[in-house]
C-alpha positions as CSV (number, residue, x, y, z in Angstrom):
1,X,15.9,-25.9,-86.1
2,X,16.1,-26.4,-82.3
3,X,18.0,-24.0,-80.2
4,X,18.6,-24.9,-76.5
5,X,19.3,-21.9,-73.7
6,X,22.1,-23.2,-71.8
7,X,22.8,-21.9,-68.1
8,X,24.6,-19.2,-69.1
9,X,21.2,-17.7,-70.6
10,X,19.8,-18.0,-67.1
11,X,23.2,-16.7,-65.2
12,X,22.5,-13.4,-67.6
13,X,18.9,-13.2,-66.4
14,X,19.4,-13.3,-62.7
15,X,22.3,-10.7,-63.1
16,X,19.9,-8.5,-65.0
17,X,17.6,-8.7,-62.4
18,X,20.0,-8.1,-59.8
19,X,21.6,-5.0,-61.3
20,X,18.0,-3.6,-61.3
21,X,17.9,-4.3,-57.4
22,X,21.3,-3.0,-57.0
23,X,20.0,0.4,-58.7
24,X,17.0,0.6,-56.6
25,X,19.2,-0.1,-53.6
26,X,21.5,2.6,-54.7
27,X,18.5,5.3,-55.2
28,X,17.3,4.1,-51.6
29,X,20.8,5.0,-49.9
30,X,20.2,8.5,-51.3
31,X,17.8,9.3,-48.2
32,X,20.3,8.4,-45.7
33,X,23.2,10.2,-47.6
34,X,20.6,13.6,-47.8
35,X,20.0,12.9,-44.1
36,X,23.9,12.7,-43.5
37,X,23.8,16.2,-45.4
38,X,21.5,17.8,-43.3
39,X,23.2,16.6,-40.3
40,X,26.4,18.5,-41.4
41,X,24.4,21.4,-42.4
42,X,22.5,21.7,-39.2
43,X,26.1,21.5,-37.5
44,X,27.5,24.0,-39.5
45,X,24.4,26.5,-38.6
46,X,25.1,25.7,-34.9
47,X,28.7,26.6,-35.3
48,X,27.9,30.1,-37.1
49,X,25.1,30.6,-34.4
50,X,27.5,30.2,-31.7
51,X,30.1,32.6,-33.6
52,X,27.2,35.3,-33.3
53,X,26.9,34.6,-29.8
54,X,30.4,35.0,-29.2
55,X,30.6,38.3,-31.3
56,X,27.7,39.6,-29.4
57,X,29.4,39.1,-26.0
58,X,33.0,40.2,-27.3
59,X,32.1,43.2,-30.2
60,X,30.9,42.3,-33.6
61,X,32.7,43.1,-36.9
62,X,34.0,46.6,-36.7
63,X,33.5,49.6,-39.2
64,X,35.6,52.7,-38.1
65,X,35.1,56.3,-40.1
66,X,36.1,59.7,-39.0
67,X,36.6,61.9,-37.4
68,X,34.1,64.2,-39.3
69,X,33.9,67.9,-38.3
70,X,29.8,68.6,-37.9
71,X,28.7,72.2,-37.7
72,X,25.1,73.3,-37.1
73,X,23.6,75.5,-39.8
74,X,20.2,77.5,-39.5
75,X,18.6,78.0,-42.8
76,X,17.5,81.9,-43.6
77,X,14.0,82.2,-44.9
78,X,13.6,83.5,-48.3
79,X,10.1,84.4,-47.4
80,X,8.2,85.7,-44.6
81,X,6.1,82.5,-43.7
82,X,8.9,80.3,-44.1
83,X,10.6,79.0,-41.2
84,X,14.0,78.5,-40.3
85,X,15.5,74.9,-40.4
86,X,18.4,73.8,-38.5
87,X,20.9,71.4,-40.3
88,X,23.9,69.8,-40.2
89,X,26.7,70.5,-42.1
90,X,29.6,67.8,-42.3
91,X,32.9,68.4,-43.5
92,X,35.5,65.7,-44.1
93,X,39.5,66.1,-43.5
94,X,41.8,66.7,-46.1
95,X,44.5,64.2,-45.1
96,X,43.7,60.9,-43.0
97,X,46.4,58.5,-42.2
98,X,45.6,55.4,-40.3
99,X,47.6,53.0,-38.7
100,X,46.5,49.8,-37.1
101,X,47.6,46.5,-35.1
102,X,45.5,43.9,-35.2
103,X,46.1,41.3,-32.2
104,X,43.7,38.2,-33.2
105,X,42.8,35.3,-30.9
106,X,40.6,32.3,-30.7
107,X,37.4,31.8,-28.6
108,X,36.0,28.6,-27.9
109,X,32.4,27.4,-27.0
110,X,32.4,23.7,-26.5
111,X,33.7,22.2,-30.2
112,X,33.0,25.1,-31.8
113,X,35.4,28.6,-32.2
114,X,35.3,32.1,-33.2
115,X,37.8,34.4,-34.2
116,X,38.2,37.7,-32.1
117,X,40.7,40.3,-31.8
118,X,42.2,43.6,-30.0
119,X,43.4,46.2,-32.0
120,X,45.4,49.5,-31.4
121,X,44.7,52.3,-34.2
122,X,46.2,55.7,-34.6
123,X,44.6,58.4,-36.8
124,X,46.2,61.4,-37.8
125,X,45.3,64.1,-40.3
126,X,44.1,67.8,-40.9
127,X,40.8,69.9,-41.5
128,X,41.0,73.0,-43.6
129,X,38.3,75.2,-42.3
130,X,36.1,77.1,-44.7
131,X,35.7,80.5,-44.7
132,X,33.2,82.0,-42.5
133,X,31.0,83.0,-45.7
134,X,31.6,80.0,-47.5
135,X,27.9,78.7,-47.2
136,X,25.1,81.0,-48.4
137,X,21.6,81.1,-47.3
138,X,22.6,79.6,-44.1
139,X,23.8,80.8,-40.6
140,X,27.0,78.8,-39.5
141,X,26.5,78.3,-35.6
142,X,30.5,77.6,-35.2
143,X,30.3,77.6,-31.4
144,X,27.9,74.2,-31.7
145,X,30.3,72.5,-33.8
146,X,31.5,69.0,-32.7
147,X,33.6,66.0,-34.1
148,X,32.3,62.6,-34.5
149,X,34.1,59.4,-35.3
150,X,31.6,56.2,-36.1
151,X,32.0,52.8,-34.7
152,X,30.0,50.3,-35.7
153,X,30.3,48.4,-32.0
154,X,30.8,50.7,-29.2
155,X,31.4,47.5,-26.9
156,X,34.7,47.2,-28.7
157,X,36.1,50.5,-27.3
158,X,38.6,50.2,-24.3
159,X,40.0,53.2,-22.1
160,X,39.7,57.0,-22.5
161,X,39.9,58.5,-26.0
162,X,41.2,61.7,-26.3
163,X,41.3,63.6,-29.9
164,X,44.6,66.2,-29.9
165,X,43.8,69.2,-31.9
166,X,45.7,72.4,-32.6
167,X,45.1,74.0,-29.1
168,X,43.0,71.5,-27.1
169,X,42.4,68.0,-26.1
170,X,39.1,66.9,-26.2
171,X,37.7,63.6,-24.5
172,X,35.2,61.4,-26.3
173,X,31.6,61.3,-25.2
174,X,29.4,58.0,-25.9
175,X,26.7,58.4,-28.7
176,X,26.2,60.5,-31.8
177,X,25.2,64.0,-31.8
178,X,23.4,63.3,-34.8
179,X,22.4,60.5,-37.2
180,X,23.0,61.7,-40.7
181,X,26.2,59.7,-41.1
182,X,26.8,57.0,-38.3
183,X,24.1,55.1,-36.4
184,X,26.4,54.6,-33.5
185,X,30.1,55.9,-32.4
186,X,31.7,59.0,-30.1
187,X,31.6,62.4,-30.3
188,X,33.8,65.4,-29.3
189,X,32.0,68.8,-28.0
190,X,33.2,72.3,-27.6
191,X,36.1,72.2,-30.4
192,X,37.9,76.0,-30.7
193,X,37.4,76.9,-34.4
194,X,38.7,79.6,-36.4
195,X,37.3,80.0,-40.1
196,X,39.7,79.8,-42.8
197,X,42.3,78.0,-40.6
198,X,44.2,74.4,-40.4
199,X,43.2,72.1,-37.7
200,X,45.5,69.3,-37.2
201,X,44.4,66.2,-35.3
202,X,45.3,63.0,-33.7
203,X,44.0,60.4,-31.6
204,X,45.0,56.8,-30.1
205,X,42.5,54.2,-29.1
206,X,42.1,50.4,-28.6
207,X,39.4,48.8,-30.2
208,X,38.2,45.0,-30.2
209,X,36.1,43.2,-32.5
210,X,35.3,39.9,-34.4
211,X,35.7,38.4,-37.7
212,X,37.5,41.9,-39.4
213,X,37.8,45.2,-39.4
214,X,36.7,48.0,-42.0
215,X,37.9,51.6,-42.2
216,X,36.2,54.2,-44.3
217,X,38.1,56.7,-46.5
218,X,37.1,60.0,-45.8
219,X,40.2,62.1,-46.3
220,X,40.7,64.1,-49.5
221,X,43.8,61.6,-49.6
222,X,43.7,58.3,-47.0
223,X,46.4,56.3,-46.5
224,X,45.8,53.4,-44.5
225,X,48.0,50.4,-43.1
226,X,47.1,47.5,-41.2
227,X,49.3,44.5,-40.0
228,X,48.7,41.4,-37.7
229,X,50.2,38.3,-37.4
230,X,46.9,36.5,-38.4
231,X,48.4,34.3,-41.6
232,X,45.1,33.9,-43.7
233,X,43.7,37.5,-44.2
234,X,40.7,38.2,-46.7
235,X,40.9,42.0,-48.2
236,X,37.4,42.7,-48.9
237,X,35.3,46.0,-49.1
238,X,35.2,49.0,-51.6
239,X,38.9,49.0,-52.1
240,X,41.8,46.4,-52.3
241,X,45.4,47.3,-50.9
242,X,47.8,48.9,-53.4
243,X,50.6,46.9,-51.4
244,X,50.5,43.8,-49.3
245,X,52.6,41.1,-47.8
246,X,51.4,37.7,-46.6
247,X,53.7,35.1,-45.0
248,X,54.3,32.6,-42.0
249,X,54.5,35.7,-39.7
250,X,51.0,37.3,-40.7
251,X,50.4,40.1,-43.0
252,X,50.6,44.0,-43.7
253,X,48.7,45.7,-45.9
254,X,48.5,49.5,-47.0
255,X,45.7,51.4,-49.0
256,X,45.7,54.9,-50.5
257,X,42.3,56.3,-51.6
258,X,41.8,59.9,-53.1
259,X,38.2,61.8,-53.2
260,X,38.1,60.8,-56.7
261,X,37.6,57.2,-55.9
262,X,34.8,57.8,-53.9
263,X,30.8,58.6,-54.3
264,X,30.7,61.4,-52.1
265,X,32.2,64.9,-52.0
266,X,34.1,66.8,-49.0
267,X,31.3,68.5,-47.4
268,X,27.6,68.3,-47.6
269,X,24.7,69.2,-45.6
270,X,22.5,66.6,-44.0
271,X,21.9,62.9,-44.5
272,X,22.6,62.9,-48.5
273,X,25.6,60.5,-48.5
274,X,26.6,57.3,-46.6
275,X,30.3,57.1,-46.0
276,X,30.3,53.7,-44.5
277,X,29.2,51.9,-47.7
278,X,32.8,53.0,-49.2
279,X,34.6,51.1,-46.5
280,X,37.5,48.6,-47.0
281,X,39.7,46.4,-44.6
282,X,40.4,42.8,-44.0
283,X,38.3,39.7,-42.3
284,X,40.2,37.2,-40.3
285,X,39.6,34.5,-42.5
286,X,39.4,30.9,-41.5
287,X,40.5,28.7,-44.2
288,X,37.4,26.1,-45.7
289,X,36.3,24.6,-42.3
290,X,35.5,20.9,-42.2
291,X,31.8,21.4,-42.2
292,X,32.2,22.4,-45.9
293,X,34.5,19.6,-46.7
294,X,32.4,17.0,-45.0
295,X,29.5,18.2,-46.9
296,X,31.6,18.4,-50.1
297,X,32.6,14.8,-49.4
298,X,29.1,13.3,-48.9
299,X,28.1,14.6,-52.4
300,X,30.1,11.8,-53.8
301,X,28.3,9.2,-51.8
302,X,26.5,7.6,-54.8
303,X,29.7,7.5,-56.7
304,X,31.1,5.6,-53.6
305,X,28.2,2.8,-53.7
306,X,28.1,2.6,-57.6
307,X,31.9,2.1,-58.0
308,X,32.0,-0.4,-54.9
309,X,28.6,-2.3,-56.4
310,X,30.6,-2.6,-59.9
311,X,33.9,-4.2,-58.2
312,X,31.6,-6.7,-56.6
313,X,29.6,-7.6,-59.6
314,X,32.8,-7.9,-61.7
315,X,33.8,-10.1,-59.0
316,X,30.6,-12.3,-59.2
317,X,31.5,-12.6,-63.2
318,X,34.7,-13.9,-63.2
319,X,34.2,-16.1,-60.0
320,X,31.0,-17.3,-61.1
321,X,29.9,-16.5,-57.8
322,X,26.7,-14.9,-56.5
323,X,26.8,-12.5,-53.8
324,X,23.3,-12.1,-52.0
325,X,21.5,-8.7,-51.8
326,X,21.8,-8.4,-48.3
327,X,25.6,-8.4,-48.6
328,X,25.5,-5.5,-50.8
329,X,22.9,-3.8,-48.6
330,X,25.5,-4.2,-45.6
331,X,28.6,-2.8,-47.9
332,X,26.2,0.4,-48.7
333,X,25.5,0.9,-45.2
334,X,29.2,1.1,-44.5
335,X,30.0,3.2,-47.2
336,X,27.3,5.7,-46.1
337,X,28.0,5.6,-42.2
338,X,31.7,6.6,-43.5
339,X,30.4,10.4,-43.9
340,X,28.8,10.5,-40.6
341,X,31.8,9.2,-39.0
342,X,34.0,11.9,-41.0
343,X,31.6,14.7,-39.8
344,X,31.6,13.6,-36.5
345,X,35.3,12.8,-36.3
346,X,36.3,16.1,-38.0
347,X,34.9,18.3,-35.0
348,X,37.2,16.8,-33.0
349,X,40.5,16.2,-34.8
350,X,40.3,18.3,-38.1
351,X,39.2,17.2,-41.5
352,X,42.5,15.7,-42.8
353,X,43.1,13.4,-39.7
354,X,39.4,12.4,-39.6
355,X,39.7,11.6,-43.3
356,X,42.2,9.1,-43.0
357,X,40.7,7.7,-39.8
358,X,37.1,7.4,-41.2
359,X,38.5,6.2,-44.6
360,X,40.9,3.5,-43.6
361,X,38.4,1.9,-40.9
362,X,35.7,2.0,-43.8
363,X,38.3,0.4,-46.2
364,X,39.7,-2.2,-43.7
365,X,36.0,-3.0,-42.7
366,X,34.6,-3.9,-46.5
367,X,37.7,-5.5,-47.6
368,X,37.7,-7.9,-44.7
369,X,34.1,-8.5,-45.2
370,X,34.3,-9.2,-49.0
371,X,37.1,-11.9,-48.0
372,X,35.0,-13.4,-45.7
373,X,32.4,-13.6,-48.7
374,X,34.7,-15.3,-51.3
375,X,36.9,-17.1,-48.7
376,X,40.2,-15.8,-50.5
377,X,42.7,-13.1,-49.6
378,X,43.0,-12.2,-53.3
379,X,39.6,-10.8,-53.3
380,X,40.0,-8.7,-50.0
381,X,43.3,-7.3,-51.9
382,X,41.5,-6.0,-54.7
383,X,38.5,-4.6,-52.9
384,X,41.1,-2.8,-50.8
385,X,42.9,-1.3,-53.5
386,X,39.9,-0.3,-55.4
387,X,38.6,1.4,-52.2
388,X,42.1,3.0,-51.6
389,X,42.3,4.4,-55.1
390,X,38.6,5.8,-54.6
391,X,38.8,7.4,-51.8
392,X,42.4,8.9,-52.5
393,X,40.8,10.5,-55.2
394,X,38.1,12.1,-53.6
395,X,40.7,13.4,-51.0
396,X,42.5,15.1,-54.1
397,X,39.1,16.3,-55.3
398,X,38.3,18.3,-52.0
399,X,41.9,19.6,-51.6
400,X,42.0,21.0,-55.4
401,X,39.2,23.7,-54.9
402,X,39.3,25.6,-58.2
403,X,40.4,22.8,-60.3
404,X,38.1,19.8,-58.2
405,X,35.4,19.8,-61.3
406,X,37.9,19.6,-63.9
407,X,40.0,16.7,-62.1
408,X,36.7,14.9,-61.3
409,X,35.4,15.1,-64.6
410,X,38.7,13.6,-66.3
411,X,38.8,11.0,-63.4
412,X,35.6,9.3,-64.4
413,X,36.2,9.4,-67.7
414,X,39.1,7.2,-67.4
415,X,37.5,5.2,-64.7
416,X,34.5,4.6,-67.5
417,X,37.0,3.9,-70.4
418,X,38.5,1.0,-67.7
419,X,35.4,-0.3,-67.1
420,X,34.3,-0.4,-70.7
421,X,37.6,-2.1,-71.4
422,X,37.2,-4.7,-68.6
423,X,33.8,-5.4,-69.7
424,X,34.4,-5.9,-73.3
425,X,36.6,-8.7,-72.3
426,X,34.0,-10.6,-70.7
427,X,32.5,-13.7,-72.2
428,X,28.9,-13.0,-70.1
429,X,26.7,-12.3,-73.2
430,X,28.3,-14.8,-75.4
431,X,25.2,-17.8,-75.9
432,X,26.1,-21.3,-76.1
433,X,23.7,-22.8,-78.4
434,X,23.5,-26.2,-80.0
435,X,21.6,-26.6,-83.3
436,X,20.3,-29.9,-84.4
437,X,18.4,-30.0,-87.8
438,X,16.8,-33.0,-89.3
439,X,15.9,-32.5,-92.8
440,X,13.5,-35.1,-94.8
441,X,13.1,-34.8,-98.6
442,X,9.5,-34.6,-99.8
């Protein structure tokens, strides 16, 4: 028996070798893809750095807490050698209503931007003062009492601040008289207090900040209302709004928190509790920015390269023409440069427009290049159609967010089924054999 291997087998061997080279080439291009990812992350970190610099110069994210009534108390020694110690008795309001209007703005530094705001806050409520003998084993120093309002960044305060009470108007002084509750803020000294009485209060002030505004539920019942023309709020903190409305004109939100919802009482001595940890409010959220989308798209880089290689390989097989490995290298380079071009353009014109420009330029460049290689417009149109579907598919994945993983797997499964169907119709692996046999009788 004599078997002669035709040129088809030689073609198979050369194609197998080329597939190995292309696999190696694809792995090599993972290096520039990773470098592009690092550049994107570096640019994003630069953006975060600029945001922090703008916040440091304007005012940081604000947390507002108060007012709180603070009364120094002196312990009564129970033994002769024991010394008296002065501590602070912190009393929270019975009722607290906070209304705020946030006026957002954008500050730019170069190509980077940060959200800042001015806000007008109105706080009303009342205290019920304890009786003169409410605290055992302590002497209450009523004449040394003061109110405090915790503000995380005092640089955001604008103008004079007056706290109106039953019988007096107290002007704010900078800083805290104690640091049991707050590290920064303002104080109101020398209030007139009558044990057992009710003290109503109100105050208005303007406060600047950046990124977001948080409030602290110090009242036995705290009702808060925030309103702004910002259309993409992110409500966060320890409590979510009981009512909210978001439309193209902005948002409004209402909170209602009782003392039973918190983990601290209405009054205590010393620094046992930290009320600011229970703050709630809103961030002026910026929707997924172009750096995040550019980074996510670069993670599909190897898919771009692999599918483009597959199309070119099928064209080689069906047309029985060979594409030099250098041409594959040029095509891969164009696919990788797409992600760098996308990121640089998105910094200037936004992600969607940048994606349209970058993908159109890349598709046109590779389609014309393959058409030149095969000297046929039909081939260029095939590559054009494949790349158009691929780039459209990736764009859809980037916009889906929550369903991107599911849609990506379904799309890849369908794609693999199509490739398997096309590969099954090819006669590449069918050998042409010729059998010559000479039989002799012994």
